N, C-alpha and C positions, 0 to 999 in steps of 0.2 A: 504494499500499499504506499502511496505517496502522500507526503504532507505538503499542504499549500497554506501559505499565510496570506490573509487579505486584510486590508485596512478599510473600515467603514466608519461612518460617524456614529456617535453615541445613540442617536434616535433610531437609526437603522439596526444597530446591534440589539437594542431593547426589543424592537419589533420582531427580529429573528428569534430571540429567546422566547418571547411570548407565543409565537406561532409554534415553535418546537414544543413548548410545554403543552399547548392545546392539543397537539397531535401525539403527545406522549412519546416523543423521540428526542434524540440528542440533536444539537445544532449540526454536528457532522452528518448525521443521518438525513437531516432535513436538506442539507446541501447536496448530498448524494442523490436524493429523490429528485431534486430540482434539475440536476444535471441529467439524470435518466430521462426526465420528461422532455428536456430540450433535445436530447439525442433522438427520442422517439418522434418528436415533432419534425425534426430534420429528415428522418427516414420516411415519415409519412408524406412530407412535401416532395421528396424524391420519387416516391411511388406515384403520387398524384401527377407530377410532371411527366413521368413516363407514360402513364395511362392517357393523359391528354395528348401527348405526341402520337401514341398508337391510334387513338381515336381519330386524330386529324389525318393520319396516313390512310386509315380505312375510308374516311369520308371523301378524300380526293383521288383515291386509287381506282383504276379501271382494270377489269380482268384482262389478263394476257393470254394469248394463245387461242386456239379454237378457230374454226372457220365461221365466217359470217355469211357464207354462201353454201348452197347445196350442190349446185351443178356448175360446170365450166361456163355455161351461158350466163348464169347469174353473176359470176365473177367478172365477166367482160361486158355485161350489159351497161350501156351508157345512155 
């Protein structure tokens, strides 16, 4: 485990302590949960972006291959 030291103002520190107390967790655990939520949000945003890109590809793509004609005459009909 890595130790990180942060500096915050007294008001923010008291708020963090109160929230940790309300959730019955330590301040360290509270920060770990926050980081996990941020990481999950980032992963979800990546999934949503990939899904949006895939949807846009499907919306503008046309089928490839296959004949649009049945006979030689239909192919050369002008």
